[in-house]
VOTI-18107 format. One line per field, with one value per residue (C-alpha): chain; x, y, z; residue number from 1. Coordinates in steps of 0.2 Angstrom, whole numbers. Each point is the difference from the previous one (the first is absolute). Layout:
BEGIN
chaine	c(A,...)
c1	c(X,...)
c2	c(Y,...)
c3	c(Z,...)
num	c(NUM,...)
***
This chain:
BEGIN
chaine	c(A,A,A,A,A,A,A,A,A,A,A,A,A,A,A,A,A,A,A,A,A,A,A,A,A,A,A,A,A,A,A,A,A,A,A,A,A,A,A,A,A,A,A,A,A,A,A,A,A,A,A,A,A,A,A,A,A,A,A,A,A,A,A,A,A,A,A,A,A,A,A,A,A,A,A,A,A,A,A,A,A,A,A,A,A,A,A,A,A,A,A,A,A,A,A,A,A,A,A,A,A,A,A,A,A,A,A,A,A,A,A,A,A,A,A,A,A,A,A,A,A,A,A,A,A,A,A,A,A,A,A,A,A,A,A,A,A,A,A,A,A,A,A,A,A,A,A,A,A,A,A,A,A,A,A,A,A,A,A,A,A,A,A,A,A,A,A,A,A,A,A,A,A,A,A,A,A,A,A,A,A,A,A,A,A,A,A,A,A,A,A,A,A,A,A,A,A,A,A,A,A,A,A,A,A,A,A,A,A,A,A,A,A,A,A,A,A,A,A,A,A,A,A,A,A,A,A,A,A,A,A,A,A,A,A,A,A,A,A,A,A,A,A,A,A,A,A,A,A,A,A,A,A,A,A,A,A,A,A,A,A,A,A,A,A,A,A,A,A,A,A,A,A,A,A,A,A,A,A,A,A,A,A,A,A,A,A,A,A,A,A,A,A,A,A,A,A,A,A,A,A,A,A,A,A,A,A,A,A,A,A,A,A,A,A,A,A,A,A,A,A,A,A,A,A,A,A,A,A,A,A,A,A,A,A,A,A,A,A,A,A,A,A,A,A,A,A,A,A,A,A,A,A,A,A,A,A,A,A,A,A,A,A,A,A,A,A,A,A,A,A,A,A,A,A,A,A,A,A,A,A,A,A,A,A,A,A,A,A,A,A,A,A,A,A,A,A,A,A,A,A,A,A,A,A,A,A,A,A,A,A,A,A,A,A,A,A,A,A,A,A,A,A,A,A,A,A,A,A,A,A,A,A,A,A,A,A,A,A,A,A,A,A,A,A,A,A,A,A,A,A,A,A,A,A,A,A,A,A,A,A,A,A,A,A,A,A,A,A,A,A,A,A,A,A,A,A,A,A,A,A,A,A,A,A,A,A,A,A,A,A,A,A,A,A,A,A,A,A,A,A,A,A,A,A,A,A,A,A,A,A,A,A,A,A,A,A,A,A,A,A,A,A,A,A,A,A,A,A,A,A,A,A,A,A,A,A,A,A,A,A,A,A,A,A,A,A,A,A,A,A,A,A,A,A,A,A,A,A,A,A,A,A,A,A,A,A,A,A,A,A,A,A,A,A,A,A,A,A,A,A,A,A,A,A,A,A,A,A,A,A,A,A,A,A,A,A,A,A,A,A,A,A,A,A,A,A,A,A,A,A,A,A,A,A,A,A,A,A,A,A,A,A,A,A,A,A,A,A,A)
c1	c(34,3,-16,2,-8,-12,-7,11,-6,-18,1,9,-13,-14,9,1,-18,-4,11,-7,-18,5,8,-16,-11,11,0,-19,-2,12,-9,-17,7,8,-16,-10,13,-1,-19,1,11,-11,-15,9,4,-18,-6,-11,-5,6,-16,-1,18,-4,-15,10,13,-14,-5,18,1,-16,6,16,-10,-12,14,9,-16,-3,17,-1,-17,7,15,-11,-11,16,5,-17,0,17,-6,-15,11,12,-14,-7,17,2,-17,3,18,-6,-13,12,14,-13,-5,18,5,14,5,-3,15,6,-5,13,1,-3,-13,-18,4,15,-9,-15,11,9,-16,-7,15,0,-19,3,14,-11,-15,10,7,-18,-5,14,-4,-18,5,12,-13,-12,12,4,-18,-3,14,-7,-17,8,10,-15,-10,14,5,-18,6,-7,6,14,-7,3,-12,-1,-9,16,16,12,17,16,2,-18,5,16,-9,-13,13,9,-17,-3,17,-3,-17,9,13,-14,-9,16,3,-18,0,16,-8,-16,9,11,-14,-11,14,1,-19,0,13,-8,-17,8,8,-16,-10,-12,-9,-5,-16,-4,-2,16,10,-7,4,18,2,-11,-2,12,15,-2,-18,4,-1,16,-8,6,-15,3,19,-5,-13,13,12,-14,-5,19,2,-16,6,18,-8,-10,15,11,-14,0,19,0,-14,9,16,-9,-8,17,8,-13,1,19,-2,-12,11,14,-10,-8,17,-5,14,7,-9,-17,4,5,-17,-7,15,-10,-11,14,2,-12,-16,-13,-18,3,16,-8,-14,13,10,-16,-5,18,-1,-17,7,16,-11,-9,16,6,-14,3,19,-2,14,13,-6,1,18,5,-8,10,16,-4,-4,17,8,-9,4,18,-2,-9,12,-14,5,-4,-14,-7,0,-8,-14,-8,-7,-8,18,1,-17,0,-18,-2,-16,-7,0,18,4,-9,9,17,-5,-5,17,11,-9,3,18,2,-9,11,16,-5,-5,17,10,13,4,1,12,11,0,4,14,7,-1,9,14,2,1,13,10,0,6,14,4,2,11,11,3,4,19,-1,-6,18,1,-13,6,-7,-2,-16,7,1,-17,-8,9,-6,-18,1,5,-13,-14,7,-3,-16,-9,-2,-6,-13,-5,-2,-11,-11,-2,-7,-12,-5,-3,-11,-9,-3,-7,-12,-6,1,9,17,9,7,12,-1,-10,11,3,11,13,1,2,14,9,-2,8,15,2,-1,13,11,-2,5,15,5,-3,11,13,0,0,15,9,-4,6,16,3,-3,12,13,-3,2,16,7,-4,5,10,-5,2,13,-8,17,1,19,-2,-13,0,-2,6,-17,-10,3,-17,0,-18,5,-4,5,-13,0,-11,-9,-5,6,8,0,15,3,-2,3,15,8,13,7,4,18,0,-2,0,-2,10,-4,14,0,3,9,-15,-13,-17,-17,-9,-14,-18,-5,18,7,16,15,-8,9,-8,-8,-15,-15,-5,18,8,14,10,1,17,8,-4,17,-7,-3,16,10,-9,4,18,0,-9,13,15,-7,-3,19,4,-9,2,-18,-7,-12,5,-1,0,10,12,-1,-11,-14,-6,-12,-14,-1,4,-15,1,-13,1,-6,-14,2,2,3,10,-17,-6,17,-2,-17,8,14,-14,-8,17,2,-18,5,16,-10,-12,14,8,17,1,10,11,-4,12,-5,9,-1,3,6)
c2	c(445,-9,-5,-4,-16,-3,13,14,-3,0,16,8,-6,7,17,0,-3,14,12,-5,2,18,4,-6,10,16,-3,-2,16,9,-6,6,16,3,-5,12,14,-3,1,16,7,-5,7,16,2,-4,13,-11,9,-6,-7,-11,-5,-6,-9,-8,-5,-8,-10,-5,-6,-9,-9,-4,-7,-9,-8,-5,-6,-11,-6,-5,-8,-10,-6,-4,-10,-9,-3,-7,-11,-7,-4,-9,-10,-4,-6,-10,-8,-4,-9,-9,-5,-6,-11,-7,-3,-10,-10,-3,-3,12,15,18,10,14,18,13,16,11,11,-5,-2,-11,-10,-2,-5,-13,-7,-1,-9,-13,-3,-3,-13,-9,0,-7,-14,-3,-2,-12,-11,-1,-4,-14,-6,-1,-10,-12,-2,-4,-13,-7,-3,-9,-11,-4,-5,-11,-8,1,9,14,18,8,9,18,16,9,14,7,4,-15,3,-4,-16,-5,2,-10,-14,0,0,-15,-9,3,-7,-16,-2,1,-13,-11,2,-5,-15,-6,3,-10,-14,1,-2,-14,-10,3,-7,-16,-1,0,-13,-11,1,-3,-16,-5,4,10,16,14,-4,12,19,2,-11,9,17,-7,-8,9,18,14,0,18,-2,-13,5,-3,-2,-12,-11,-1,-4,-13,-7,-1,-10,-11,-4,-3,-12,-9,-2,-5,-13,-7,1,-9,-13,-2,-1,-13,-10,1,-5,-15,-5,1,-11,-12,0,-2,-14,-9,3,-8,-14,-3,2,14,5,17,3,-4,12,14,0,6,12,16,-3,-4,18,13,-1,8,-8,-7,-8,-7,-8,-7,-8,-7,-8,-7,-7,-8,-8,-7,-6,-11,-6,-4,-11,-9,-2,-4,-12,11,15,-10,-5,18,5,-14,6,18,-7,-8,16,9,-15,3,19,-2,-13,-12,-17,-17,-3,18,-5,-17,9,5,-17,5,3,-19,-3,-6,1,16,9,18,-2,-5,14,12,-7,3,18,4,-8,10,16,-3,-4,16,11,-8,3,18,4,-6,3,10,-13,-14,11,2,-19,-3,13,-9,-17,7,8,-16,-11,12,0,-19,0,12,-11,-15,10,6,-19,-5,-2,4,18,6,-3,13,16,18,4,-11,-8,16,6,-17,2,18,-5,-15,11,13,-14,-7,17,4,-16,3,18,-7,-13,13,10,-14,-5,17,-1,-18,5,14,-12,-13,13,7,-17,-10,-15,-6,5,-16,-4,-17,-5,6,16,12,3,-18,-3,12,-7,-17,5,8,-16,-11,11,-1,-19,-1,11,-12,-15,7,4,-18,-7,10,-5,-19,3,7,-14,-12,9,-1,-19,-3,11,-10,-16,4,17,17,5,14,17,9,3,-3,-18,-7,-19,0,9,3,17,13,-2,7,-6,-18,-12,-16,-14,-12,-15,7,16,17,10,18,8,12,1,15,-9,-6,14,-6,-18,5,2,-18,-16,-19,-11,-18,-12,-18,-12,-16,-9,-6,10,-8,7,13,-6,-2,-3,-17,-6,4,15,17,13,14,11,-10,5,5,-9,-12,7,18,8,1,15,9,15,-11,-10,16,6,-17,2,17,-7,-14,11,12,-15,-5,18,0,-18,-3,-17,-13,-18,-11,14,-2,14,-6,8,-12,-1,14,-12,-4,18,9,17,9,19,9,12,5,18,-4,-13,-7,-3,-8,-11,-6,-4,-10,-10,-5,-6,-11,-7,-4,-8,-11,-4,-6,-11,9,-3,17,11,18,14,17,13,18,10,17)
c3	c(23,16,9,18,7,15,11,-6,-18,6,10,-15,-12,12,1,-19,-2,12,-9,-17,6,7,-17,-9,12,-2,-19,0,10,-11,-15,7,5,-17,-8,11,-3,-19,1,10,-14,-13,9,3,-19,-4,12,10,16,17,6,-16,2,18,-7,-14,13,10,-15,-3,18,-1,-16,8,16,-11,-10,16,8,-16,0,19,-3,-14,10,15,-12,-6,18,4,-15,4,18,-7,-12,14,11,-14,-4,19,0,-16,6,16,-9,-13,13,10,-15,-5,18,-1,11,-6,-5,12,-5,-4,10,-15,-8,-5,-18,2,13,-12,-14,10,7,-17,-7,14,-3,-18,4,12,-11,-14,11,6,-19,-3,15,-5,-18,5,12,-15,-10,14,3,-19,0,16,-7,-15,11,10,-15,-6,16,8,16,10,-4,11,15,-1,2,-17,8,8,-8,4,9,-8,11,-5,-19,2,9,-14,-13,8,1,-18,-4,10,-9,-16,5,6,-16,-10,11,-2,-18,-3,11,-10,-16,6,7,-15,-11,11,0,-19,-1,13,-9,-16,7,7,-15,10,-5,12,9,14,-2,10,-12,-15,8,2,-17,-12,6,-2,13,3,6,13,18,9,17,13,-2,-18,2,13,-12,-14,12,5,-18,-5,15,-6,-18,6,11,-14,-12,13,2,-18,-1,14,-8,-17,8,8,-16,-9,13,-2,-19,1,12,-11,-15,9,6,-17,-8,-12,-13,-1,-16,8,14,-12,-8,17,4,-4,15,12,5,6,11,-11,0,-17,5,15,-10,-12,15,8,-17,-2,18,-3,-16,9,14,-12,-8,18,3,-17,5,18,2,-8,11,16,-4,-4,17,9,-8,6,17,1,-4,14,12,-3,1,17,6,4,7,-7,13,-4,-18,3,10,-17,-4,-17,-7,-1,-7,-18,-3,-9,3,1,19,0,-11,12,15,-9,-5,18,7,-13,4,19,-3,-11,13,14,-10,-4,18,7,-16,9,13,-13,-11,15,3,-18,0,15,-9,-15,10,10,-16,-7,16,0,-18,4,16,-12,-12,15,4,-18,-2,-18,3,1,-19,-3,-9,-1,18,2,16,9,-6,6,17,2,-5,12,14,-4,0,16,8,-9,4,19,-3,-12,12,14,-11,-5,18,4,-14,4,18,-5,-12,13,12,-13,-7,17,-9,-3,-17,-7,-14,-7,14,14,9,-10,14,3,-18,-1,15,-7,-17,10,10,-15,-8,15,1,-19,3,15,-11,-14,13,7,-18,-4,16,-4,-17,6,13,-14,-11,14,2,-18,0,14,-9,-18,2,-6,-18,-3,-4,-4,-18,0,7,-13,-2,-18,-15,-6,-3,14,8,18,3,-2,14,6,1,14,0,-16,10,-4,15,1,-10,14,18,12,8,-16,0,17,-5,-1,19,5,-10,4,-12,-1,-4,-5,14,-2,8,-12,2,-3,-15,3,-1,-18,-6,-5,7,-10,-8,3,11,-10,-1,-6,-17,-5,-15,4,-14,7,0,17,12,-2,10,16,-3,0,16,8,-4,8,15,2,-3,14,11,-2,3,17,5,4,-5,7,4,-14,-13,-16,-5,-18,-12,-7,-17,-6,-2,18,7,8,7,12,0,15,-2,19,5,18,10,7,-18,-4,15,-7,-16,8,10,-17,-5,15,-2,-18,6,12,-14,-12,14,-1,-18,-2,11,3,0,8,-10,5,-16,-1)
num	c(1,2,3,4,5,6,7,8,9,10,11,12,13,14,15,16,17,18,19,20,21,22,23,24,25,26,27,28,29,30,31,32,33,34,35,36,37,38,39,40,41,42,43,44,45,46,47,48,49,50,51,52,53,54,55,56,57,58,59,60,61,62,63,64,65,66,67,68,69,70,71,72,73,74,75,76,77,78,79,80,81,82,83,84,85,86,87,88,89,90,91,92,93,94,95,96,97,98,99,100,101,102,103,104,105,106,107,108,109,110,111,112,113,114,115,116,117,118,119,120,121,122,123,124,125,126,127,128,129,130,131,132,133,134,135,136,137,138,139,140,141,142,143,144,145,146,147,148,149,150,151,152,153,154,155,156,157,158,159,160,161,162,163,164,165,166,167,168,169,170,171,172,173,174,175,176,177,178,179,180,181,182,183,184,185,186,187,188,189,190,191,192,193,194,195,196,197,198,199,200,201,202,203,204,205,206,207,208,209,210,211,212,213,214,215,216,217,218,219,220,221,222,223,224,225,226,227,228,229,230,231,232,233,234,235,236,237,238,239,240,241,242,243,244,245,246,247,248,249,250,251,252,253,254,255,256,257,258,259,260,261,262,263,264,265,266,267,268,269,270,271,272,273,274,275,276,277,278,279,280,281,282,283,284,285,286,287,288,289,290,291,292,293,294,295,296,297,298,299,300,301,302,303,304,305,306,307,308,309,310,311,312,313,314,315,316,317,318,319,320,321,322,323,324,325,326,327,328,329,330,331,332,333,334,335,336,337,338,339,340,341,342,343,344,345,346,347,348,349,350,351,352,353,354,355,356,357,358,359,360,361,362,363,364,365,366,367,368,369,370,371,372,373,374,375,376,377,378,379,380,381,382,383,384,385,386,387,388,389,390,391,392,393,394,395,396,397,398,399,400,401,402,403,404,405,406,407,408,409,410,411,412,413,414,415,416,417,418,419,420,421,422,423,424,425,426,427,428,429,430,431,432,433,434,435,436,437,438,439,440,441,442,443,444,445,446,447,448,449,450,451,452,453,454,455,456,457,458,459,460,461,462,463,464,465,466,467,468,469,470,471,472,473,474,475,476,477,478,479,480,481,482,483,484,485,486,487,488,489,490,491,492,493,494,495,496,497,498,499,500,501,502,503,504,505,506,507,508,509,510,511,512,513,514,515,516,517,518,519,520,521,522,523,524,525,526,527,528,529,530,531,532,533,534,535,536,537,538,539,540,541,542,543,544,545,546,547,548,549,550,551,552,553,554,555,556,557,558,559,560,561,562,563,564,565,566,567,568,569,570,571,572,573,574,575,576,577,578,579,580,581,582,583,584,585,586,587,588,589,590,591,592,593,594,595,596,597,598,599,600,601,602,603,604,605,606,607,608,609,610,611,612,613,614,615,616,617,618,619,620,621,622,623,624,625,626,627,628,629,630)
***
C-alpha cells in the first residue's frame, strides 16, 4: 500500500483515526444495543414484568456506567502517574546534567507514556555515565595516593564531592601517567646510583654509617622513598664517595710514581719489582697502606744509597732540561747540580728541582711538544736537503729519490705553518705569564730565523765551494787537458769502467761535468814549438812534461793523439795558424789537449784567457792553435 509523505500523509492519517473512532463508537453502541435487546428478549421469555425489566435495565446501565467510571478512573490514575514520573525524570535529568556538565536532550512531541519512557532511558544513561566517572575518579585517586607515597608529593587538586567532567578526567589521567614516568625515571636513577655507591664503598672499604646510607644499602629497594630530596641526597653521597675515590686514586698514583722513581734511582731489578706488582693497581685502603709501607722502605734505602740516587736524579734532570730547551746558563743556575758532597740536604734540593722541572714541563707540555715537533721536522728537512745535494743520489733505485723530494717539498711548506702556529701559542703564553718564552736561551722566533739564516749561509757557502771547485777544475783542464769521457775514445784497453777518472797532481777530478758533452764544439790544441821551453816548477831540466804521479812508462795517449791529428787536419783545411806554429804532429808524449767545458762564447773566451796566461807563464815555450771543431 502506498503511503503519502508530508502533510497529506498526516491529514489522511488523522482522518483515518476519526473514522476508526467513529466505527469503534458505532460498534460499541451497536454492541450495547444488541446486548440490551438480547436481555429484553430473555426477560420477555422469562415473563418479567415491564417495571422489573426497566429496573433491570437501570441496573445494567448502572453497571455499565460504573465500569466505565472505573476504567476512566484507572486511566486517569495512569495519566497522573505518568505525569509524576515525567516530572521526576525532568528533575533528576536536570540534576544529573548539571553534575555531568552536559546539556539535556530535547523532548519529543509525543504522548505521556513515550515521553516518560524516553526521559527514563536518558536518565538511566546519564546515571550510568555518572557512576563510571565516579568510579574512574576513585581509581585515579587511589593511584595518585600511591604515587604520592612513593614520590613524597602532594595529591592532585580535584574536588571529589562533584562528578568530574571529561576534560578533568583526561587531565587527571595525563597527570597520573606523568607521575608513572617520573617514578620509573627516579627508580632507574636510584638503582643506578645505588650500584655506583656500592662499588665506591667497596673500593674504599667503607661500610654504611648514617641512617640514610643504611636505608640505601641495607633496606629493601621497594621501601625506599623516591623523593627529590632522597635523589639529591643519593647524588650528593655518590659525589662525596667519588671525590674520596678520586683522591685515593690520585694519592695511589702519586705513591706509585714515587715508588717507581725510587726503584729507578735505586736500580731495582725487574724481579724485585714484580714482587710488589700486585699492589701497583687499584686504590683500596689496603693497597694504599701497602704503597705507603713500600714508600717508607724505599725512602730508607734512598738515604742509604744517597750518591746513586742523586746521580739518577741528575740524569733525569738532564732529560727534562733537554725537553724544556733550557740554555747552558739556565742549567748552570742550579748550582747544587755540580756539588759533589752528597748529603740529605743536597738530595732534597735535587728532588725539589726535579719536581719543579716536571711541573714546569707538564704545565707547558703542549708548547714544548710543538717546539720539539718543529725541531724534528727541521732536522729531517736538513737531512733531505743534504741528500738532495749529494751527486750519488742518482744511483738510488726503488723510487726513493722521488719520495724524498716529495717529502722535502712537503716539509718546506709545512715548516712555516708550524712556525706560525707556534708563534701564536708563544704570544699567548708570554701574555699569560708576563715573560719571554726561550729556546736554548733565546727567543724562539729569533732562534727559528737564525736557523733559517744559517741554512741559507750554508747553502751559499756550498754554492761558492762548488764554483771554486769548478774554476779550479777549469784551470787544471787548461793546464793538463781534460780526460775523455766518451766510451769510444778510451785511453787504455783495460776494463770498461765509465766512472774511471784521470788524476792530476795526485788529486782526483770529477769524472763528469755538466759541460763535458759540449767539448766537441771548441778545442784548443797545444803543439810543440821549436823554441825550447823552461821546465815547470818542480820538474828537472830534461824531464818530459807529464802529469805528476804518472808513471814514465805509461803507454802513449792515442786518444789525444788522434784528436790532435784531427785538429791539425782541420787547421790545414781552413788555413788558420798562428805565427811560429808548427804544422807537423809532435810526439804523443808531448801532446797536450784542453777540451772546452764552455757552453757560451763568453765562457770560451775565459778559457782562451787562461791559455794566454799559461803561454806567458811558459815564456813562449809552445805555440797555440785555436781550432774550431765541428
